[in-house]
Each structure stands twice: as C-alpha cells, then as structure tokens.
C-alpha positions as YAML, in Angstrom:
chain: A
units: angstrom
residues:
- id: 1
  name: MET
  ca: [0.58, 18.71, 11.04]
- id: 2
  name: PRO
  ca: [4.16, 20.07, 10.83]
- id: 3
  name: ALA
  ca: [5.78, 20.08, 7.38]
- id: 4
  name: ARG
  ca: [8.61, 17.87, 8.61]
- id: 5
  name: THR
  ca: [6.12, 15.24, 9.81]
- id: 6
  name: ARG
  ca: [4.21, 15.38, 6.51]
- id: 7
  name: HIS
  ca: [7.46, 14.84, 4.59]
- id: 8
  name: SER
  ca: [8.33, 11.84, 6.78]
- id: 9
  name: LEU
  ca: [4.91, 10.24, 6.43]
- id: 10
  name: GLY
  ca: [4.95, 10.84, 2.69]
- id: 11
  name: LEU
  ca: [8.30, 9.11, 2.32]
- id: 12
  name: ILE
  ca: [7.15, 6.13, 4.39]
- id: 13
  name: ALA
  ca: [4.02, 5.82, 2.25]
- id: 14
  name: PHE
  ca: [6.12, 5.99, -0.91]
- id: 15
  name: ALA
  ca: [8.46, 3.26, 0.39]
- id: 16
  name: LEU
  ca: [5.54, 1.02, 1.31]
- id: 17
  name: MET
  ca: [3.90, 1.59, -2.07]
- id: 18
  name: ILE
  ca: [7.04, 0.53, -3.93]
- id: 19
  name: ALA
  ca: [7.44, -2.49, -1.67]
- id: 20
  name: SER
  ca: [3.81, -3.54, -2.21]
- id: 21
  name: VAL
  ca: [4.16, -3.31, -5.96]
- id: 22
  name: SER
  ca: [7.35, -5.38, -5.80]
- id: 23
  name: VAL
  ca: [5.68, -8.05, -3.67]
- id: 24
  name: SER
  ca: [2.80, -8.33, -6.12]
- id: 25
  name: ALA
  ca: [5.19, -8.63, -9.03]
- id: 26
  name: ALA
  ca: [7.28, -11.26, -7.26]
- id: 27
  name: SER
  ca: [4.23, -13.30, -6.30]
- id: 28
  name: ALA
  ca: [2.84, -13.22, -9.81]
- id: 29
  name: GLN
  ca: [5.97, -14.58, -11.45]
- id: 30
  name: ASN
  ca: [6.24, -18.30, -12.22]
- id: 31
  name: ALA
  ca: [9.66, -18.23, -13.84]
- id: 32
  name: PRO
  ca: [12.31, -20.69, -12.62]
- id: 33
  name: ALA
  ca: [14.37, -19.78, -9.57]
- id: 34
  name: GLY
  ca: [17.27, -17.51, -10.47]
- id: 35
  name: ALA
  ca: [15.51, -16.12, -13.56]
- id: 36
  name: SER
  ca: [15.54, -12.64, -12.03]
- id: 37
  name: ARG
  ca: [18.49, -10.98, -10.35]
- id: 38
  name: PHE
  ca: [16.65, -7.97, -8.96]
- id: 39
  name: ARG
  ca: [16.00, -7.04, -5.33]
- id: 40
  name: ILE
  ca: [14.46, -3.91, -3.84]
- id: 41
  name: GLY
  ca: [14.65, -2.76, -0.24]
- id: 42
  name: ALA
  ca: [13.12, -0.10, 2.00]
- id: 43
  name: SER
  ca: [14.35, 0.87, 5.45]
- id: 44
  name: THR
  ca: [13.85, 3.35, 8.26]
- id: 45
  name: GLY
  ca: [16.13, 4.36, 11.09]
- id: 46
  name: GLY
  ca: [18.21, 7.20, 12.44]
- id: 47
  name: TYR
  ca: [20.68, 9.74, 11.07]
- id: 48
  name: VAL
  ca: [23.53, 10.65, 13.47]
- id: 49
  name: PRO
  ca: [26.06, 13.39, 12.53]
- id: 50
  name: LEU
  ca: [29.51, 12.75, 13.97]
- id: 51
  name: SER
  ca: [31.27, 16.02, 13.21]
- id: 52
  name: SER
  ca: [30.76, 19.73, 13.93]
- id: 53
  name: LEU
  ca: [30.06, 22.02, 10.99]
- id: 54
  name: ILE
  ca: [32.06, 24.81, 12.64]
- id: 55
  name: ARG
  ca: [34.39, 24.27, 15.61]
- id: 56
  name: ALA
  ca: [34.43, 27.30, 17.92]
- id: 57
  name: ALA
  ca: [37.17, 28.41, 20.31]
- id: 58
  name: ASP
  ca: [34.61, 28.56, 23.16]
- id: 59
  name: SER
  ca: [33.45, 24.99, 22.37]
- id: 60
  name: PHE
  ca: [29.99, 26.25, 21.37]
- id: 61
  name: ASP
  ca: [30.16, 24.53, 17.98]
- id: 62
  name: THR
  ca: [27.69, 24.79, 15.14]
- id: 63
  name: ARG
  ca: [26.54, 21.26, 14.39]
- id: 64
  name: LEU
  ca: [23.72, 19.15, 13.00]
- id: 65
  name: ALA
  ca: [21.45, 17.18, 15.32]
- id: 66
  name: ALA
  ca: [20.26, 13.61, 14.83]
- id: 67
  name: GLY
  ca: [16.94, 12.79, 13.22]
- id: 68
  name: PRO
  ca: [14.95, 10.13, 11.35]
- id: 69
  name: ALA
  ca: [16.18, 8.65, 8.06]
- id: 70
  name: PHE
  ca: [14.47, 6.65, 5.30]
- id: 71
  name: SER
  ca: [15.97, 4.75, 2.36]
- id: 72
  name: ILE
  ca: [14.94, 3.08, -0.89]
- id: 73
  name: GLU
  ca: [17.44, 0.76, -2.59]
- id: 74
  name: PRO
  ca: [17.18, -1.39, -5.73]
- id: 75
  name: GLN
  ca: [19.89, -4.01, -6.25]
- id: 76
  name: TYR
  ca: [21.02, -6.21, -9.13]
- id: 77
  name: VAL
  ca: [22.81, -9.47, -8.30]
- id: 78
  name: VAL
  ca: [25.90, -9.63, -10.52]
- id: 79
  name: THR
  ca: [26.95, -13.00, -9.16]
- id: 80
  name: GLY
  ca: [26.11, -15.01, -6.03]
- id: 81
  name: PRO
  ca: [27.81, -12.88, -3.32]
- id: 82
  name: ILE
  ca: [28.07, -9.59, -5.28]
- id: 83
  name: ALA
  ca: [25.25, -7.17, -6.06]
- id: 84
  name: ALA
  ca: [25.29, -3.68, -7.54]
- id: 85
  name: TYR
  ca: [23.10, -1.15, -5.72]
- id: 86
  name: ALA
  ca: [21.71, 2.37, -6.11]
- id: 87
  name: SER
  ca: [20.49, 3.98, -2.90]
- id: 88
  name: GLY
  ca: [18.47, 7.07, -2.04]
- id: 89
  name: THR
  ca: [18.43, 8.17, 1.62]
- id: 90
  name: LEU
  ca: [16.50, 11.11, 3.05]
- id: 91
  name: ALA
  ca: [17.15, 12.37, 6.58]
- id: 92
  name: PHE
  ca: [15.61, 15.16, 8.65]
- id: 93
  name: GLY
  ca: [17.15, 17.05, 11.53]
- id: 94
  name: THR
  ca: [17.97, 20.44, 12.99]
- id: 95
  name: ILE
  ca: [21.04, 22.66, 13.06]
- id: 96
  name: ARG
  ca: [22.30, 24.02, 16.37]
- id: 97
  name: LEU
  ca: [23.77, 27.49, 15.84]
- id: 98
  name: GLY
  ca: [27.04, 28.12, 17.63]
- id: 99
  name: SER
  ca: [29.06, 31.22, 18.44]
- id: 100
  name: SER
  ca: [30.61, 31.44, 14.95]
- id: 101
  name: ILE
  ca: [27.24, 32.16, 13.29]
- id: 102
  name: GLN
  ca: [26.04, 35.74, 12.75]
- id: 103
  name: PRO
  ca: [23.77, 36.87, 15.63]
- id: 104
  name: ALA
  ca: [21.08, 38.15, 13.23]
- id: 105
  name: VAL
  ca: [20.31, 34.64, 11.92]
- id: 106
  name: LEU
  ca: [16.78, 33.88, 13.15]
- id: 107
  name: GLY
  ca: [15.32, 31.18, 10.93]
- id: 108
  name: PRO
  ca: [12.57, 30.90, 9.62]
- id: 109
  name: SER
  ca: [13.47, 27.55, 11.25]
- id: 110
  name: ASN
  ca: [16.54, 25.50, 12.16]
- id: 111
  name: GLN
  ca: [15.38, 22.42, 10.27]
- id: 112
  name: PHE
  ca: [17.41, 20.85, 7.49]
- id: 113
  name: ARG
  ca: [17.12, 17.93, 5.10]
- id: 114
  name: LEU
  ca: [19.87, 15.66, 3.86]
- id: 115
  name: LEU
  ca: [19.56, 13.64, 0.67]
- id: 116
  name: ALA
  ca: [22.25, 11.05, -0.05]
- id: 117
  name: ALA
  ca: [22.31, 9.42, -3.49]
- id: 118
  name: THR
  ca: [24.92, 6.67, -3.73]
- id: 119
  name: ALA
  ca: [25.81, 3.58, -5.76]
- id: 120
  name: GLY
  ca: [28.30, 0.74, -5.45]
- id: 121
  name: VAL
  ca: [28.55, -2.94, -4.61]
- id: 122
  name: MET
  ca: [27.00, -5.02, -1.82]
- id: 123
  name: LEU
  ca: [29.01, -8.08, -0.78]
- id: 124
  name: THR
  ca: [27.27, -10.96, 1.00]
- id: 125
  name: GLY
  ca: [29.21, -13.34, 3.25]
- id: 126
  name: GLU
  ca: [28.70, -16.95, 4.25]
- id: 127
  name: ASP
  ca: [25.66, -17.97, 6.31]
- id: 128
  name: LEU
  ca: [26.09, -17.27, 10.02]
- id: 129
  name: ILE
  ca: [23.05, -19.05, 11.45]
- id: 130
  name: GLY
  ca: [21.98, -22.00, 9.32]
- id: 131
  name: GLU
  ca: [20.82, -20.62, 5.98]
- id: 132
  name: HIS
  ca: [18.90, -17.68, 7.40]
- id: 133
  name: VAL
  ca: [21.37, -14.91, 8.36]
- id: 134
  name: GLN
  ca: [24.13, -13.49, 6.16]
- id: 135
  name: PRO
  ca: [26.55, -10.60, 6.84]
- id: 136
  name: THR
  ca: [26.76, -7.79, 4.28]
- id: 137
  name: LEU
  ca: [29.43, -5.23, 3.38]
- id: 138
  name: ARG
  ca: [28.60, -2.10, 1.37]
- id: 139
  name: LEU
  ca: [31.25, -0.19, -0.64]
- id: 140
  name: GLY
  ca: [30.19, 2.79, -2.72]
- id: 141
  name: GLY
  ca: [30.05, 6.53, -3.16]
- id: 142
  name: GLY
  ca: [27.91, 9.35, -4.44]
- id: 143
  name: ILE
  ca: [26.69, 12.77, -3.30]
- id: 144
  name: LYS
  ca: [25.07, 14.45, -0.31]
- id: 145
  name: TRP
  ca: [22.67, 17.36, -0.74]
- id: 146
  name: TYR
  ca: [22.17, 19.62, 2.27]
- id: 147
  name: SER
  ca: [18.99, 21.75, 2.27]
- id: 148
  name: PHE
  ca: [18.58, 24.41, 4.99]
- id: 149
  name: ASN
  ca: [15.62, 26.51, 6.12]
- id: 150
  name: LEU
  ca: [17.88, 29.13, 7.63]
- id: 151
  name: THR
  ca: [18.36, 32.80, 6.73]
- id: 152
  name: ASP
  ca: [21.38, 33.36, 4.45]
- id: 153
  name: ALA
  ca: [22.32, 29.66, 4.40]
- id: 154
  name: GLU
  ca: [22.86, 28.12, 0.97]
- id: 155
  name: ASN
  ca: [22.10, 24.56, -0.03]
- id: 156
  name: GLN
  ca: [25.08, 22.52, -1.21]
- id: 157
  name: LEU
  ca: [26.17, 19.31, -2.91]
- id: 158
  name: ARG
  ca: [29.16, 17.36, -1.58]
- id: 159
  name: PRO
  ca: [30.77, 14.07, -2.68]
- id: 160
  name: THR
  ca: [30.57, 11.24, -0.16]
- id: 161
  name: ALA
  ca: [31.80, 7.70, 0.41]
- id: 162
  name: ASP
  ca: [29.26, 5.07, 1.46]
- id: 163
  name: ILE
  ca: [30.49, 2.19, 3.65]
- id: 164
  name: GLY
  ca: [28.20, -0.14, 5.54]
- id: 165
  name: LEU
  ca: [28.11, -3.30, 7.64]
- id: 166
  name: GLY
  ca: [24.94, -5.26, 8.28]
- id: 167
  name: PHE
  ca: [22.96, -8.48, 8.24]
- id: 168
  name: ARG
  ca: [20.38, -9.95, 5.95]
- id: 169
  name: GLY
  ca: [17.82, -12.41, 7.28]
- id: 170
  name: ILE
  ca: [16.57, -14.76, 4.56]
- id: 171
  name: GLY
  ca: [13.05, -16.16, 4.86]
- id: 172
  name: VAL
  ca: [11.27, -18.93, 3.02]
- id: 173
  name: GLY
  ca: [9.55, -16.53, 0.62]
- id: 174
  name: PRO
  ca: [10.70, -13.43, -1.28]
- id: 175
  name: ILE
  ca: [10.85, -11.23, 1.85]
- id: 176
  name: GLU
  ca: [14.16, -10.50, 3.62]
- id: 177
  name: ALA
  ca: [14.81, -8.60, 6.86]
- id: 178
  name: THR
  ca: [17.77, -6.22, 6.90]
- id: 179
  name: ALA
  ca: [19.76, -4.31, 9.52]
- id: 180
  name: GLU
  ca: [22.74, -2.10, 8.75]
- id: 181
  name: VAL
  ca: [25.02, 0.69, 9.94]
- id: 182
  name: ARG
  ca: [26.26, 2.99, 7.16]
- id: 183
  name: TYR
  ca: [29.15, 5.44, 7.38]
- id: 184
  name: LEU
  ca: [28.90, 8.45, 5.03]
- id: 185
  name: LEU
  ca: [32.25, 10.26, 4.80]
- id: 186
  name: SER
  ca: [32.28, 13.75, 3.31]
- id: 187
  name: SER
  ca: [33.10, 17.39, 3.95]
- id: 188
  name: PHE
  ca: [31.05, 20.57, 4.40]
- id: 189
  name: ASP
  ca: [31.67, 23.99, 2.85]
- id: 190
  name: GLN
  ca: [31.45, 26.53, 5.72]
- id: 191
  name: GLU
  ca: [31.10, 29.40, 3.22]
- id: 192
  name: LYS
  ca: [27.51, 28.25, 2.65]
- id: 193
  name: LEU
  ca: [26.59, 29.33, 6.21]
- id: 194
  name: PRO
  ca: [26.33, 32.93, 7.57]
- id: 195
  name: THR
  ca: [29.56, 32.78, 9.57]
- id: 196
  name: ARG
  ca: [31.45, 35.44, 11.51]
- id: 197
  name: GLY
  ca: [34.94, 35.70, 12.97]
- id: 198
  name: ILE
  ca: [36.37, 32.68, 11.13]
- id: 199
  name: ILE
  ca: [38.08, 31.87, 7.86]
- id: 200
  name: ALA
  ca: [35.59, 29.60, 6.12]
- id: 201
  name: GLN
  ca: [36.94, 26.28, 4.92]
- id: 202
  name: SER
  ca: [35.87, 22.75, 4.06]
- id: 203
  name: GLN
  ca: [35.12, 20.99, 7.34]
- id: 204
  name: ARG
  ca: [34.91, 17.23, 7.72]
- id: 205
  name: GLN
  ca: [31.26, 16.12, 8.06]
- id: 206
  name: ASN
  ca: [30.91, 12.38, 8.60]
- id: 207
  name: ASP
  ca: [27.59, 10.74, 9.44]
- id: 208
  name: LEU
  ca: [26.15, 7.41, 10.56]
- id: 209
  name: VAL
  ca: [22.85, 6.00, 9.33]
- id: 210
  name: PHE
  ca: [21.28, 3.18, 11.36]
- id: 211
  name: ALA
  ca: [18.67, 1.31, 9.30]
- id: 212
  name: ILE
  ca: [16.25, -1.57, 9.81]
- id: 213
  name: GLY
  ca: [14.07, -2.65, 6.92]
- id: 214
  name: PHE
  ca: [13.12, -5.35, 4.48]
- id: 215
  name: GLY
  ca: [14.03, -6.46, 1.00]
- id: 216
  name: ILE
  ca: [12.00, -8.24, -1.66]
- id: 217
  name: ARG
  ca: [13.64, -10.71, -4.02]
- id: 218
  name: SER
  ca: [12.13, -11.22, -7.46]
- id: 219
  name: ARG
  ca: [11.64, -14.85, -8.38]
...
C-alpha cells in the first residue's frame, strides 16, 4: 500500500476514534442542557490550490495539484452564536514541476503534504430551514507547513488567514452534519525550491478546502 494511502487511512481512523470517544462521553453525561459548551468535529474533503508557486514566461508554471484533505476541530461556545475554534487540517497532493525548476530535480517523488493549524471564531447565523440548518462564518488565522519529498526542496512554515462559509445541520441528538468551503490565504517562499533563471521571491499561494463532516455536541 502506498505511503500516501497509509497516511490518509491513518488520519481517517484517528478522526473516527476521536469522534467515537466524544460520542460515548456525550451519551454518558446526564448534566442539564447547556452544562457543557464543547463541540468537536471531523471532516473530509478536497484541497484545491488556486495559485502557481512559480509563474513562468512560457506559461509552464510550477504549481501544486489538488488532493484529499482531512480536518479535526474542537470548539468552545463562548455565547450562543459565537464559538472559539482550533483546527488542524492535513492535505496530500503533488507538485507539477515547471520550466523554472532545475532540470536535475528527479524526486524521489513529487508528493507533498500540507498541514494547516489555525484558530479563531466561528459565527452561527439564524436558522434557515426550521430549526435544523444554520449558516456559519469562520474568521481566523494560523500557519501552513509545506513538506516536500523532492530533491533540494526545503520544508517551510508560512502564516495564513482562515476564512470559511458553510452550513450546520442540527439533529435531535448530539450529532451535527457540516459542510464548508474554507479559503486559506498565504504566500510561498520560492527560495525553498530548486529554481533556475528567476529571482526568488514570496509568491501568493491561496488555497480552497472543501469539507463535509460531522460534529458532536457535549450535553
């Protein structure tokens, strides 16, 4: 089994394990409603880079390709519509080498991993469909960590903003369904790649994360 697949399956298993523990804890509690303000969520979806890492004059840019993404996110409800969150997102993909990369770069593979660790506030709007669907707005920031499996490429940390729009479906029990699009705004240091024929600089590197998952509310 490829290493990338093992990493993906391991992350899914970890997310499900945390969710199962949370469900058990929520079911076992008999405290009055509102006694706990904690929520934990797990989601899976897709990572879609929007920007080229290196723009080339011949249009053969060096850029990241889309791949799967997985997230774990605990939240603490500060007040009814406002919750503080801390999120960890792991994405897998490949890098397409353009004409501004040194010809001798051969691997060992073109795979990369992106880890985004962010925190901020989650705002919940008024019910849209009865009492079961609510819109959400995410405002936060944190860091991105790029990890490459490419000769002479260096890993790097970059600050990022974290903005998201989504929906939360509220059920009769502690389980919630979630769907969201997140926009991660950052830059990328081209000096960390084996470039040629360019003056390395910080290039804009903005990404979308599409996520569908579930949340568990403590009672």
